[in-house]
Each structure stands twice: as C-alpha cells, then as structure tokens.
py3Dmol code that shows the C-alpha trace and the ligand (Angstrom):
import py3Dmol

protein = """\
ATOM      1  CA  MET A   1      71.818 282.189 123.615  1.00  0.00           C
ATOM      2  CA  ALA A   2      74.488 281.437 126.229  1.00  0.00           C
ATOM      3  CA  ALA A   3      72.008 281.341 128.965  1.00  0.00           C
ATOM      4  CA  ASN A   4      70.487 278.424 127.296  1.00  0.00           C
ATOM      5  CA  LYS A   5      73.542 276.319 126.950  1.00  0.00           C
ATOM      6  CA  ARG A   6      74.273 273.869 129.858  1.00  0.00           C
ATOM      7  CA  PRO A   7      77.951 274.566 130.818  1.00  0.00           C
ATOM      8  CA  GLU A   8      80.312 271.646 130.255  1.00  0.00           C
ATOM      9  CA  SER A   9      81.365 271.880 134.023  1.00  0.00           C
ATOM     10  CA  MET A  10      77.782 271.445 135.266  1.00  0.00           C
ATOM     11  CA  GLU A  11      77.775 268.244 137.637  1.00  0.00           C
ATOM     12  CA  ARG A  12      74.791 265.893 136.713  1.00  0.00           C
ATOM     13  CA  ILE A  13      72.297 266.058 139.636  1.00  0.00           C
ATOM     14  CA  THR A  14      72.243 262.536 140.996  1.00  0.00           C
ATOM     15  CA  THR A  15      72.119 262.694 144.656  1.00  0.00           C
ATOM     16  CA  GLU A  16      70.068 264.498 147.439  1.00  0.00           C
ATOM     17  CA  ALA A  17      72.970 266.643 148.355  1.00  0.00           C
ATOM     18  CA  LEU A  18      73.540 267.883 144.849  1.00  0.00           C
ATOM     19  CA  ALA A  19      69.789 268.550 144.642  1.00  0.00           C
ATOM     20  CA  GLN A  20      69.746 270.441 147.733  1.00  0.00           C
ATOM     21  CA  SER A  21      72.549 272.648 146.685  1.00  0.00           C
ATOM     22  CA  PHE A  22      70.768 273.228 143.344  1.00  0.00           C
ATOM     23  CA  ILE A  23      67.673 274.312 145.220  1.00  0.00           C
ATOM     24  CA  HIS A  24      69.614 276.458 147.560  1.00  0.00           C
ATOM     25  CA  GLU A  25      71.104 278.312 144.363  1.00  0.00           C
ATOM     26  CA  GLN A  26      67.909 278.508 142.482  1.00  0.00           C
ATOM     27  CA  VAL A  27      65.809 279.718 145.323  1.00  0.00           C
ATOM     28  CA  LYS A  28      68.534 282.717 145.676  1.00  0.00           C
ATOM     29  CA  ALA A  29      68.418 283.415 142.140  1.00  0.00           C
ATOM     30  CA  LEU A  30      64.706 283.316 141.876  1.00  0.00           C
ATOM     31  CA  GLN A  31      64.257 285.798 144.857  1.00  0.00           C
ATOM     32  CA  GLU A  32      66.764 288.059 143.058  1.00  0.00           C
ATOM     33  CA  GLN A  33      65.023 288.014 139.594  1.00  0.00           C
ATOM     34  CA  ILE A  34      61.596 288.246 141.033  1.00  0.00           C
ATOM     35  CA  GLY A  35      61.893 290.579 143.928  1.00  0.00           C
ATOM     36  CA  ASP A  36      58.414 291.449 145.178  1.00  0.00           C
ATOM     37  CA  LYS A  37      56.714 290.957 142.049  1.00  0.00           C
ATOM     38  CA  LYS A  38      53.992 288.250 141.008  1.00  0.00           C
ATOM     39  CA  VAL A  39      54.642 285.142 138.909  1.00  0.00           C
ATOM     40  CA  LEU A  40      52.108 283.062 136.950  1.00  0.00           C
ATOM     41  CA  LEU A  41      52.514 279.281 136.319  1.00  0.00           C
ATOM     42  CA  ALA A  42      50.389 276.740 134.537  1.00  0.00           C
ATOM     43  CA  LEU A  43      50.472 273.905 136.708  1.00  0.00           C
ATOM     44  CA  SER A  44      49.547 270.731 134.777  1.00  0.00           C
ATOM     45  CA  GLY A  45      50.589 268.350 137.656  1.00  0.00           C
ATOM     46  CA  GLY A  46      53.392 266.838 135.461  1.00  0.00           C
ATOM     47  CA  VAL A  47      56.844 266.462 136.826  1.00  0.00           C
ATOM     48  CA  ASP A  48      58.382 269.573 135.401  1.00  0.00           C
ATOM     49  CA  SER A  49      55.659 272.052 136.214  1.00  0.00           C
ATOM     50  CA  SER A  50      55.285 270.554 139.710  1.00  0.00           C
ATOM     51  CA  VAL A  51      59.028 270.967 140.360  1.00  0.00           C
ATOM     52  CA  VAL A  52      58.886 274.453 139.194  1.00  0.00           C
ATOM     53  CA  ALA A  53      55.992 275.251 141.245  1.00  0.00           C
ATOM     54  CA  ALA A  54      57.659 273.763 144.356  1.00  0.00           C
ATOM     55  CA  LEU A  55      60.806 275.743 143.764  1.00  0.00           C
ATOM     56  CA  LEU A  56      58.900 279.092 143.362  1.00  0.00           C
ATOM     57  CA  ILE A  57      56.729 278.509 146.536  1.00  0.00           C
ATOM     58  CA  LYS A  58      59.971 278.074 148.408  1.00  0.00           C
ATOM     59  CA  ALA A  59      61.387 281.077 146.821  1.00  0.00           C
ATOM     60  CA  VAL A  60      58.382 283.496 146.834  1.00  0.00           C
ATOM     61  CA  GLY A  61      55.604 281.694 148.393  1.00  0.00           C
ATOM     62  CA  LYS A  62      52.404 283.549 147.636  1.00  0.00           C
ATOM     63  CA  GLN A  63      53.742 285.819 144.975  1.00  0.00           C
ATOM     64  CA  LEU A  64      53.439 282.668 142.794  1.00  0.00           C
ATOM     65  CA  VAL A  65      49.926 282.264 141.191  1.00  0.00           C
ATOM     66  CA  CYS A  66      49.453 278.576 139.882  1.00  0.00           C
ATOM     67  CA  VAL A  67      46.619 278.017 137.556  1.00  0.00           C
ATOM     68  CA  HIS A  68      45.480 274.348 137.159  1.00  0.00           C
ATOM     69  CA  VAL A  69      43.271 274.074 133.922  1.00  0.00           C
ATOM     70  CA  ASN A  70      41.032 271.082 133.984  1.00  0.00           C
ATOM     71  CA  HIS A  71      40.395 270.169 130.411  1.00  0.00           C
ATOM     72  CA  GLY A  72      38.446 267.191 131.127  1.00  0.00           C
ATOM     73  CA  LEU A  73      41.070 264.996 129.435  1.00  0.00           C
ATOM     74  CA  LEU A  74      43.274 264.385 132.619  1.00  0.00           C
ATOM     75  CA  ARG A  75      43.798 260.891 134.280  1.00  0.00           C
ATOM     76  CA  LYS A  76      41.508 259.797 137.217  1.00  0.00           C
ATOM     77  CA  GLY A  77      42.591 261.565 140.394  1.00  0.00           C
ATOM     78  CA  GLU A  78      44.912 264.185 138.573  1.00  0.00           C
ATOM     79  CA  PRO A  79      43.112 267.321 139.474  1.00  0.00           C
ATOM     80  CA  GLU A  80      42.418 266.241 142.974  1.00  0.00           C
ATOM     81  CA  GLN A  81      46.070 265.461 143.580  1.00  0.00           C
ATOM     82  CA  VAL A  82      47.215 268.738 142.251  1.00  0.00           C
ATOM     83  CA  ILE A  83      44.819 270.641 144.731  1.00  0.00           C
ATOM     84  CA  LYS A  84      45.901 268.373 147.549  1.00  0.00           C
ATOM     85  CA  VAL A  85      49.608 268.712 147.323  1.00  0.00           C
ATOM     86  CA  PHE A  86      49.874 272.407 146.280  1.00  0.00           C
ATOM     87  CA  ARG A  87      46.932 274.065 147.943  1.00  0.00           C
ATOM     88  CA  ASP A  88      46.368 271.877 151.110  1.00  0.00           C
ATOM     89  CA  GLU A  89      49.945 270.724 151.758  1.00  0.00           C
ATOM     90  CA  MET A  90      52.304 273.374 150.325  1.00  0.00           C
ATOM     91  CA  ASP A  91      49.856 276.304 150.967  1.00  0.00           C
ATOM     92  CA  ALA A  92      50.023 277.613 147.345  1.00  0.00           C
ATOM     93  CA  ASN A  93      48.074 280.352 145.743  1.00  0.00           C
ATOM     94  CA  LEU A  94      46.299 277.944 143.421  1.00  0.00           C
ATOM     95  CA  ILE A  95      43.376 278.645 141.000  1.00  0.00           C
ATOM     96  CA  TYR A  96      41.609 275.709 139.912  1.00  0.00           C
ATOM     97  CA  VAL A  97      39.820 276.144 136.494  1.00  0.00           C
ATOM     98  CA  ASP A  98      36.951 273.712 135.725  1.00  0.00           C
ATOM     99  CA  ALA A  99      37.052 273.959 131.939  1.00  0.00           C
ATOM    100  CA  VAL A 100      35.665 270.456 131.254  1.00  0.00           C
ATOM    101  CA  ASP A 101      32.426 271.502 129.568  1.00  0.00           C
ATOM    102  CA  ARG A 102      34.244 274.143 127.576  1.00  0.00           C
ATOM    103  CA  PHE A 103      36.791 271.778 126.059  1.00  0.00           C
ATOM    104  CA  LEU A 104      34.424 268.769 125.466  1.00  0.00           C
ATOM    105  CA  ASP A 105      31.791 271.044 123.750  1.00  0.00           C
ATOM    106  CA  LYS A 106      34.469 272.474 121.352  1.00  0.00           C
ATOM    107  CA  LEU A 107      35.693 268.944 120.677  1.00  0.00           C
ATOM    108  CA  ALA A 108      32.142 267.431 120.055  1.00  0.00           C
ATOM    109  CA  GLY A 109      32.045 265.653 116.598  1.00  0.00           C
ATOM    110  CA  VAL A 110      35.760 266.359 115.677  1.00  0.00           C
ATOM    111  CA  ASP A 111      37.204 263.286 114.655  1.00  0.00           C
ATOM    112  CA  ASP A 112      40.632 264.376 113.073  1.00  0.00           C
ATOM    113  CA  PRO A 113      43.564 263.875 115.461  1.00  0.00           C
ATOM    114  CA  GLU A 114      45.416 266.789 114.452  1.00  0.00           C
ATOM    115  CA  THR A 115      42.329 269.226 114.473  1.00  0.00           C
ATOM    116  CA  LYS A 116      41.675 267.711 117.983  1.00  0.00           C
ATOM    117  CA  ARG A 117      45.216 268.581 118.951  1.00  0.00           C
ATOM    118  CA  LYS A 118      44.976 272.201 117.822  1.00  0.00           C
ATOM    119  CA  ILE A 119      41.623 272.776 119.479  1.00  0.00           C
ATOM    120  CA  ILE A 120      42.906 271.560 122.780  1.00  0.00           C
ATOM    121  CA  GLY A 121      46.164 273.598 122.503  1.00  0.00           C
ATOM    122  CA  LYS A 122      44.152 276.728 121.323  1.00  0.00           C
ATOM    123  CA  GLU A 123      41.571 276.524 124.027  1.00  0.00           C
ATOM    124  CA  PHE A 124      44.208 275.752 126.623  1.00  0.00           C
ATOM    125  CA  ILE A 125      45.932 279.175 125.752  1.00  0.00           C
ATOM    126  CA  GLU A 126      42.724 280.925 125.862  1.00  0.00           C
ATOM    127  CA  VAL A 127      41.710 279.669 129.033  1.00  0.00           C
ATOM    128  CA  PHE A 128      44.952 280.576 130.524  1.00  0.00           C
ATOM    129  CA  ALA A 129      45.189 284.073 129.046  1.00  0.00           C
ATOM    130  CA  GLU A 130      41.641 284.750 130.519  1.00  0.00           C
ATOM    131  CA  GLU A 131      42.965 283.780 134.025  1.00  0.00           C
ATOM    132  CA  ALA A 132      45.885 285.912 133.585  1.00  0.00           C
ATOM    133  CA  ALA A 133      43.846 288.834 132.642  1.00  0.00           C
ATOM    134  CA  LYS A 134      41.833 288.514 135.916  1.00  0.00           C
ATOM    135  CA  GLN A 135      45.173 288.778 137.941  1.00  0.00           C
ATOM    136  CA  ASP A 136      46.689 292.228 138.992  1.00  0.00           C
ATOM    137  CA  GLY A 137      50.344 292.821 138.631  1.00  0.00           C
ATOM    138  CA  ILE A 138      51.792 289.731 137.212  1.00  0.00           C
ATOM    139  CA  SER A 139      55.327 290.563 135.826  1.00  0.00           C
ATOM    140  CA  PHE A 140      56.737 286.987 135.216  1.00  0.00           C
ATOM    141  CA  LEU A 141      55.480 283.743 133.569  1.00  0.00           C
ATOM    142  CA  ALA A 142      57.108 280.713 134.885  1.00  0.00           C
ATOM    143  CA  GLN A 143      57.634 277.494 132.724  1.00  0.00           C
ATOM    144  CA  GLY A 144      58.645 273.838 133.266  1.00  0.00           C
ATOM    145  CA  THR A 145      60.967 274.124 130.182  1.00  0.00           C
ATOM    146  CA  ILE A 146      63.787 271.453 130.526  1.00  0.00           C
ATOM    147  CA  TYR A 147      67.138 270.960 128.519  1.00  0.00           C
ATOM    148  CA  PRO A 148      65.760 268.346 126.093  1.00  0.00           C
ATOM    149  CA  ASP A 149      62.890 271.002 125.040  1.00  0.00           C
ATOM    150  CA  ILE A 150      65.780 273.503 124.332  1.00  0.00           C
ATOM    151  CA  ILE A 151      67.686 271.048 122.289  1.00  0.00           C
ATOM    152  CA  GLU A 152      64.721 269.674 120.519  1.00  0.00           C
ATOM    153  CA  SER A 153      63.349 273.025 119.745  1.00  0.00           C
ATOM    154  CA  ASP A 154      66.686 274.190 118.358  1.00  0.00           C
ATOM    155  CA  LYS A 155      66.787 271.267 116.104  1.00  0.00           C
ATOM    156  CA  GLY A 156      63.201 271.924 114.964  1.00  0.00           C
ATOM    157  CA  VAL A 157      61.700 268.551 116.234  1.00  0.00           C
ATOM    158  CA  LYS A 158      58.432 268.202 118.266  1.00  0.00           C
ATOM    159  CA  ALA A 159      56.312 271.027 116.841  1.00  0.00           C
ATOM    160  CA  HIS A 160      53.145 269.561 117.997  1.00  0.00           C
ATOM    161  CA  HIS A 161      54.215 268.237 121.426  1.00  0.00           C
ATOM    162  CA  ASN A 162      53.945 271.639 123.092  1.00  0.00           C
ATOM    163  CA  VAL A 163      50.356 271.656 124.057  1.00  0.00           C
ATOM    164  CA  GLY A 164      50.225 273.319 127.267  1.00  0.00           C
ATOM    165  CA  GLY A 165      53.029 275.403 126.579  1.00  0.00           C
ATOM    166  CA  LEU A 166      53.790 279.074 126.310  1.00  0.00           C
ATOM    167  CA  PRO A 167      50.621 281.224 125.765  1.00  0.00           C
ATOM    168  CA  GLU A 168      52.194 283.398 123.001  1.00  0.00           C
ATOM    169  CA  GLY A 169      51.249 287.143 123.167  1.00  0.00           C
ATOM    170  CA  LEU A 170      51.313 287.341 126.998  1.00  0.00           C
ATOM    171  CA  ASN A 171      53.831 290.061 127.761  1.00  0.00           C
ATOM    172  CA  PHE A 172      55.658 288.408 130.804  1.00  0.00           C
ATOM    173  CA  GLU A 173      59.216 287.972 131.474  1.00  0.00           C
ATOM    174  CA  LEU A 174      60.074 284.373 131.600  1.00  0.00           C
ATOM    175  CA  VAL A 175      61.036 282.479 134.787  1.00  0.00           C
ATOM    176  CA  GLU A 176      62.659 279.007 133.831  1.00  0.00           C
ATOM    177  CA  PRO A 177      64.357 277.535 136.740  1.00  0.00           C
ATOM    178  CA  VAL A 178      64.916 273.972 135.452  1.00  0.00           C
ATOM    179  CA  LYS A 179      65.732 274.780 131.862  1.00  0.00           C
ATOM    180  CA  LEU A 180      69.457 273.603 131.898  1.00  0.00           C
ATOM    181  CA  LEU A 181      68.268 270.076 133.619  1.00  0.00           C
ATOM    182  CA  TYR A 182      67.602 266.667 132.199  1.00  0.00           C
ATOM    183  CA  LYS A 183      64.570 264.690 133.167  1.00  0.00           C
ATOM    184  CA  ASP A 184      66.281 262.559 135.746  1.00  0.00           C
ATOM    185  CA  GLU A 185      67.710 265.540 137.285  1.00  0.00           C
ATOM    186  CA  VAL A 186      64.340 267.176 137.578  1.00  0.00           C
ATOM    187  CA  ARG A 187      62.908 263.987 139.502  1.00  0.00           C
ATOM    188  CA  VAL A 188      65.986 264.106 141.823  1.00  0.00           C
ATOM    189  CA  VAL A 189      65.090 267.718 142.598  1.00  0.00           C
ATOM    190  CA  GLY A 190      61.387 267.016 142.878  1.00  0.00           C
ATOM    191  CA  LYS A 191      62.172 264.380 145.408  1.00  0.00           C
ATOM    192  CA  ALA A 192      64.368 266.491 147.342  1.00  0.00           C
ATOM    193  CA  LEU A 193      61.681 269.336 147.391  1.00  0.00           C
ATOM    194  CA  GLY A 194      59.337 266.783 149.111  1.00  0.00           C
ATOM    195  CA  LEU A 195      56.932 266.025 146.117  1.00  0.00           C
ATOM    196  CA  PRO A 196      55.132 262.636 146.239  1.00  0.00           C
ATOM    197  CA  ASP A 197      56.711 259.667 144.314  1.00  0.00           C
ATOM    198  CA  ASN A 198      53.692 259.254 142.038  1.00  0.00           C
ATOM    199  CA  MET A 199      54.208 262.826 140.845  1.00  0.00           C
ATOM    200  CA  VAL A 200      58.007 262.697 140.518  1.00  0.00           C
ATOM    201  CA  PHE A 201      58.281 259.513 138.799  1.00  0.00           C
ATOM    202  CA  ARG A 202      55.270 259.853 136.838  1.00  0.00           C
ATOM    203  CA  GLN A 203      55.217 258.355 133.140  1.00  0.00           C
ATOM    204  CA  PRO A 204      55.052 260.793 130.433  1.00  0.00           C
ATOM    205  CA  PHE A 205      51.722 262.117 129.576  1.00  0.00           C
ATOM    206  CA  PRO A 206      50.846 264.041 126.397  1.00  0.00           C
ATOM    207  CA  GLY A 207      49.397 267.523 126.534  1.00  0.00           C
ATOM    208  CA  PRO A 208      46.142 266.633 124.827  1.00  0.00           C
ATOM    209  CA  GLY A 209      45.797 263.954 127.288  1.00  0.00           C
ATOM    210  CA  LEU A 210      43.096 261.204 127.214  1.00  0.00           C
ATOM    211  CA  GLY A 211      41.821 262.894 123.988  1.00  0.00           C
ATOM    212  CA  VAL A 212      44.331 261.273 121.817  1.00  0.00           C
ATOM    213  CA  ARG A 213      43.371 257.782 123.519  1.00  0.00           C
ATOM    214  CA  CYS A 214      39.702 258.235 122.909  1.00  0.00           C
ATOM    215  CA  THR A 215      40.010 258.026 119.055  1.00  0.00           C
ATOM    216  CA  GLY A 216      37.864 259.809 116.632  1.00  0.00           C
ATOM    217  CA  ALA A 217      35.159 262.266 117.846  1.00  0.00           C
ATOM    218  CA  ILE A 218      35.488 262.237 121.708  1.00  0.00           C
ATOM    219  CA  THR A 219      32.184 261.246 123.645  1.00  0.00           C
ATOM    220  CA  ARG A 220      31.888 261.720 127.428  1.00  0.00           C
ATOM    221  CA  ASP A 221      30.854 258.062 127.938  1.00  0.00           C
ATOM    222  CA  ARG A 222      33.770 256.712 125.967  1.00  0.00           C
ATOM    223  CA  LEU A 223      36.043 259.224 127.547  1.00  0.00           C
ATOM    224  CA  GLU A 224      34.915 258.012 130.828  1.00  0.00           C
ATOM    225  CA  ALA A 225      35.786 254.321 129.778  1.00  0.00           C
ATOM    226  CA  VAL A 226      39.318 255.402 128.747  1.00  0.00           C
ATOM    227  CA  ARG A 227      39.653 257.154 132.249  1.00  0.00           C
ATOM    228  CA  GLU A 228      38.564 254.139 134.222  1.00  0.00           C
ATOM    229  CA  SER A 229      40.449 251.577 132.188  1.00  0.00           C
ATOM    230  CA  ASP A 230      43.605 253.514 132.613  1.00  0.00           C
ATOM    231  CA  ALA A 231      43.115 253.770 136.111  1.00  0.00           C
ATOM    232  CA  ILE A 232      42.834 249.993 136.508  1.00  0.00           C
ATOM    233  CA  LEU A 233      45.789 249.470 134.379  1.00  0.00           C
ATOM    234  CA  ARG A 234      47.946 251.851 136.546  1.00  0.00           C
ATOM    235  CA  GLU A 235      46.737 250.190 139.752  1.00  0.00           C
ATOM    236  CA  GLU A 236      47.568 246.666 138.463  1.00  0.00           C
ATOM    237  CA  PHE A 237      50.886 247.724 137.130  1.00  0.00           C
ATOM    238  CA  ALA A 238      51.765 249.208 140.600  1.00  0.00           C
ATOM    239  CA  ALA A 239      50.465 246.189 142.446  1.00  0.00           C
ATOM    240  CA  ALA A 240      52.681 243.970 140.209  1.00  0.00           C
ATOM    241  CA  GLY A 241      55.733 246.210 140.882  1.00  0.00           C
ATOM    242  CA  LEU A 242      55.956 247.559 137.180  1.00  0.00           C
ATOM    243  CA  GLU A 243      55.435 251.356 138.185  1.00  0.00           C
ATOM    244  CA  GLY A 244      58.620 253.127 137.345  1.00  0.00           C
ATOM    245  CA  LYS A 245      59.848 250.147 135.286  1.00  0.00           C
ATOM    246  CA  VAL A 246      57.808 250.345 132.089  1.00  0.00           C
ATOM    247  CA  TRP A 247      58.407 253.561 130.316  1.00  0.00           C
ATOM    248  CA  GLN A 248      54.869 254.505 129.254  1.00  0.00           C
ATOM    249  CA  TYR A 249      51.485 252.425 129.710  1.00  0.00           C
ATOM    250  CA  PHE A 250      47.868 253.290 128.913  1.00  0.00           C
ATOM    251  CA  THR A 251      44.531 252.402 127.452  1.00  0.00           C
ATOM    252  CA  ILE A 252      42.933 253.524 124.402  1.00  0.00           C
ATOM    253  CA  VAL A 253      39.146 253.084 123.658  1.00  0.00           C
ATOM    254  CA  PRO A 254      38.520 253.230 119.835  1.00  0.00           C
ATOM    255  CA  ASP A 255      35.138 254.555 118.337  1.00  0.00           C
ATOM    256  CA  TYR A 256      33.843 251.173 117.037  1.00  0.00           C
ATOM    257  CA  LYS A 257      32.163 248.453 118.809  1.00  0.00           C
ATOM    258  CA  SER A 258      31.920 244.549 118.646  1.00  0.00           C
ATOM    259  CA  THR A 259      29.569 241.953 119.655  1.00  0.00           C
ATOM    260  CA  GLY A 260      29.902 240.182 122.999  1.00  0.00           C
ATOM    261  CA  VAL A 261      28.089 238.405 125.614  1.00  0.00           C
ATOM    262  CA  ILE A 262      27.339 240.001 129.207  1.00  0.00           C
ATOM    263  CA  ASP A 263      25.225 238.221 131.778  1.00  0.00           C
ATOM    264  CA  GLY A 264      23.711 235.888 129.062  1.00  0.00           C
ATOM    265  CA  LYS A 265      22.824 238.782 126.982  1.00  0.00           C
ATOM    266  CA  ARG A 266      24.100 240.112 123.709  1.00  0.00           C
ATOM    267  CA  SER A 267      26.180 243.164 124.033  1.00  0.00           C
ATOM    268  CA  TRP A 268      27.254 245.651 121.441  1.00  0.00           C
ATOM    269  CA  ASP A 269      30.179 247.484 123.222  1.00  0.00           C
ATOM    270  CA  TRP A 270      33.802 249.125 122.727  1.00  0.00           C
ATOM    271  CA  PRO A 271      37.022 247.205 122.998  1.00  0.00           C
ATOM    272  CA  VAL A 272      39.834 248.612 125.414  1.00  0.00           C
ATOM    273  CA  ILE A 273      43.328 248.439 123.957  1.00  0.00           C
ATOM    274  CA  ILE A 274      46.170 248.223 126.251  1.00  0.00           C
ATOM    275  CA  ARG A 275      49.657 249.768 125.310  1.00  0.00           C
ATOM    276  CA  ALA A 276      52.814 249.157 127.358  1.00  0.00           C
ATOM    277  CA  VAL A 277      56.063 250.399 125.790  1.00  0.00           C
ATOM    278  CA  ASN A 278      59.815 250.802 126.588  1.00  0.00           C
ATOM    279  CA  THR A 279      61.908 253.494 124.789  1.00  0.00           C
ATOM    280  CA  ARG A 280      64.941 255.941 125.515  1.00  0.00           C
ATOM    281  CA  ASP A 281      63.698 258.847 123.446  1.00  0.00           C
ATOM    282  CA  ALA A 282      60.287 257.872 122.205  1.00  0.00           C
ATOM    283  CA  MET A 283      61.529 257.967 118.636  1.00  0.00           C
ATOM    284  CA  SER A 284      61.332 254.049 118.486  1.00  0.00           C
ATOM    285  CA  ALA A 285      59.871 251.670 121.102  1.00  0.00           C
ATOM    286  CA  THR A 286      59.518 247.998 121.960  1.00  0.00           C
ATOM    287  CA  ILE A 287      56.649 246.165 123.660  1.00  0.00           C
ATOM    288  CA  GLU A 288      56.741 245.233 127.355  1.00  0.00           C
ATOM    289  CA  GLU A 289      56.381 241.470 127.578  1.00  0.00           C
ATOM    290  CA  LEU A 290      53.587 241.430 130.315  1.00  0.00           C
ATOM    291  CA  PRO A 291      52.735 238.226 132.017  1.00  0.00           C
ATOM    292  CA  TYR A 292      49.686 236.365 130.969  1.00  0.00           C
ATOM    293  CA  ALA A 293      48.508 236.228 134.405  1.00  0.00           C
ATOM    294  CA  LEU A 294      48.633 240.002 134.798  1.00  0.00           C
ATOM    295  CA  LEU A 295      46.881 240.446 131.420  1.00  0.00           C
ATOM    296  CA  HIS A 296      44.090 238.027 132.538  1.00  0.00           C
ATOM    297  CA  LYS A 297      43.513 240.049 135.693  1.00  0.00           C
ATOM    298  CA  ILE A 298      43.431 243.407 133.967  1.00  0.00           C
ATOM    299  CA  THR A 299      41.131 241.957 131.444  1.00  0.00           C
ATOM    300  CA  ALA A 300      38.770 240.415 134.114  1.00  0.00           C
ATOM    301  CA  ARG A 301      38.756 243.779 135.971  1.00  0.00           C
ATOM    302  CA  ILE A 302      38.243 246.025 133.026  1.00  0.00           C
ATOM    303  CA  VAL A 303      35.249 244.063 131.504  1.00  0.00           C
ATOM    304  CA  SER A 304      33.592 243.840 134.676  1.00  0.00           C
ATOM    305  CA  GLU A 305      34.164 247.215 136.106  1.00  0.00           C
ATOM    306  CA  VAL A 306      34.223 249.638 133.027  1.00  0.00           C
ATOM    307  CA  LYS A 307      30.852 250.526 131.687  1.00  0.00           C
ATOM    308  CA  GLY A 308      30.415 250.030 127.846  1.00  0.00           C
ATOM    309  CA  VAL A 309      33.287 247.629 127.466  1.00  0.00           C
ATOM    310  CA  ASN A 310      33.310 243.861 126.415  1.00  0.00           C
ATOM    311  CA  ARG A 311      36.676 243.133 125.067  1.00  0.00           C
ATOM    312  CA  VAL A 312      40.224 243.881 125.970  1.00  0.00           C
ATOM    313  CA  LEU A 313      43.188 243.722 123.381  1.00  0.00           C
ATOM    314  CA  TYR A 314      46.916 243.990 123.781  1.00  0.00           C
ATOM    315  CA  ASP A 315      48.767 245.913 121.104  1.00  0.00           C
ATOM    316  CA  LEU A 316      51.951 244.151 120.189  1.00  0.00           C
ATOM    317  CA  THR A 317      53.054 246.802 117.696  1.00  0.00           C
ATOM    318  CA  PRO A 318      56.478 248.307 118.195  1.00  0.00           C
ATOM    319  CA  LYS A 319      57.274 251.728 116.902  1.00  0.00           C
ATOM    320  CA  PRO A 320      57.774 251.664 114.112  1.00  0.00           C
ATOM    321  CA  THR A 321      55.276 250.803 112.756  1.00  0.00           C
ATOM    322  CA  GLY A 322      52.936 252.075 115.330  1.00  0.00           C
ATOM    323  CA  THR A 323      53.362 255.245 116.896  1.00  0.00           C
ATOM    324  CA  ILE A 324      53.146 255.199 120.752  1.00  0.00           C
ATOM    325  CA  GLU A 325      50.000 256.978 120.937  1.00  0.00           C
ATOM    326  CA  TRP A 326      46.873 255.905 118.617  1.00  0.00           C
ATOM    327  CA  GLU A 327      46.415 259.333 117.474  1.00  0.00           C
TER     328      GLU A 327
END
"""
ligand_1 = """\
24
XMP
P 54.237 259.066 119.358
O 52.647 258.686 119.492
O 54.492 260.193 118.502
O 54.561 259.686 120.816
O 54.895 257.879 119.215
C 55.949 259.768 121.274
C 55.680 260.375 122.723
O 55.282 261.858 122.662
C 53.985 261.883 123.498
N 53.060 262.462 122.759
C 52.641 263.812 122.910
N 53.114 264.607 123.923
N 51.629 266.377 123.069
C 52.496 265.865 123.936
O 52.858 266.615 124.918
C 51.261 265.412 122.049
O 50.480 265.940 121.154
C 51.849 264.427 121.954
N 51.753 263.114 121.049
C 52.436 262.187 121.417
C 53.590 260.248 123.577
O 52.841 260.192 124.784
C 54.963 259.443 123.598
O 55.476 259.690 124.893
"""
view = py3Dmol.view(width=600, height=400)
view.addModel(protein, "pdb")
view.setStyle({"model": 0}, {"cartoon": {"style": "trace"}})
view.addModel(ligand_1, "xyz")
view.setStyle({"model": 1}, {"stick": {}})
view.zoomTo()
view.show()
C-alpha cells in the first residue's frame, strides 16, 4: 500500500504557491491516468468532493461526469449552490438527481437512528449505481478520499461514517487525487482552484445529513423546521463573525412537542435545539460559549420564522457524555 502512504518528504500545503504547484502536478498526473476516457464522481458539495471535481474539470473537462444526488436531507441552498458553481460557473458535465421523494418515502415511519443511516447509505448507493448504468463508457470512479480517511480506515475507526462513499460492486478504476492531503491542505487547494469560501471553509456535515437531526421518524414538516432553523443559525453565526471559528454548529428538532403561547393562543409545537461545539478530532468536544445577546436574537428569529416551533434550547453538553449529533 505504498501509494497510500504520505512520503515523509512531502511538504505541508499551506500557501497559494504550494497549492498551485500541487494542482499543476495533479492535473498532469490525472491527464496521464485518464487519457481520453470518462470519469464518474459523486459530488455532494462538501469540500473534498468539490475539490476533486474542480481538479478533474481542470484536467479532463467534460470527460468528468458529476452526479449530485439530492436526498432531501441537505441544508438549505446546498443543491442550488452545487448547480451554480459547477454547472453554471465551471461548465461541468453535471447530472442533478432529485431523489427527495424516494429517500423520504423509504424513511417514512423509521425511527431507529442506525436503521435510518443504513437506509440512507444503501439508497444513495442504489441511486448512484442507477445513474452510472445510464452512462456509456465510464472507466474511472473519482473519490474525495483524504489522508485521515486512509489512516482511520487502516485503524478500523469510523465504519458508519462513510455514507456517500464508494458504491461497492461498481467495476471502475479509482481516481483519488487528494488522498494524501490533510483537510487543511484540501481547503488551501480548493481556494487556489477558485471555489467559493463558503464551500471551502464549510463545517463538517454528516453523510445522512439533516436526517440525524430530525430525530426519530422523519416527517417532511419537521425536516423543514430543521432546515429553516439551521439556515437562520448559520446566517446569524456568519453575521456575528463566528463562521469558520466554531467547529460545528447546527439545530436539531426532536419528535416531541410542548405547550406554548403564540399570538395569545395555546400552541402545541416542537422545540429547536441549538448545538455549537469545538473539537480537534470529533472524538471529544467542548461547548462554544455563545454570547447571550446572540442566543436571544437567534431564538427570536427561530420562533417567529420557523413554522411549528415554540421554544429554543441550547445544548450545554460536552462530548462525552453527549455525542455531537443527537442520533
Ligand atoms: P458524533 O455524533 O459521533 O459525531 O459525536 C462526530 C462527527 O462525525 C459526524 N458524524 C457523521 N458523519 N456520517 C458522517 O459522514 C455519519 O453517519 C455521521 N455521524 C456523525 C458528526 O457530524 C461529527 O462531525
């Protein structure tokens, strides 16, 4: 597995100049490996797959076929941004698959977190394999594997963290241009490739997406409450200068209700729970000490703008004992 070992002599990519020289080398290597053949890539819009897409577009242009699967569990604005950046601005060969109903129908009534994860992972592979089968003459499968993925899979950590990963059984040769890079280097390369900051410096987002933040059995109305409250949280964090400073922040909408009063009338609605944590490796995490004024502002916006919500809570639990996600 020598090709999967980062050489001791490899310099850490910390500057635009080092990123440009990496890009130059990789474009050449990709052109040699791929020749005039076609490459398929599952493009989630996360940092790693986006950087791989941008590198491949530079190297082989329309020989790259990007597949973006919208499973209905993405954050507000994400599918639109993938289309804008890759199809409109980079002129990529992008297939957008609206699989929202398909995923949500399969998930209807399923309340066990691990079963939800399995359904999302399995369905993702099926949708992707179906799209692959519609394409003629694909020889390669590109993946946004990064160095920590290789280290972690060697150690057997993170079995369930690979939703959106390799569709096994597809007989393609792999193309993994950033597999020897650490996350910070992938970001430097992404910036040098001209990807937008909110894509390059994006916080981690789990493969099962908002599905693990709409606890218990997912319903469309509660999923919408997760999506809308998450968008408000992200907007307010950006306005307060916290974007890129707090490691991960999001909202959860649990599947129970409480009494409240809205416009003088009794309401029976969901709470929104805010989570904002800092960590180095996600194995343990501490709570961001958010200013009360910011919490008040976010609360006021969520209860007035998000349908079906009458309370906002801030989760003060570090990891351990709480995991970062609620499921
Ligand atoms: P936990 O909840 O285990 O999360 O403390 C640690 C980090 O992993 C992310 N996470 C996932 N990522 N698929 C993923 O791709 C998953 O099923 C999954 N579960 C948790 C979580 O967002 C956090 O960054």
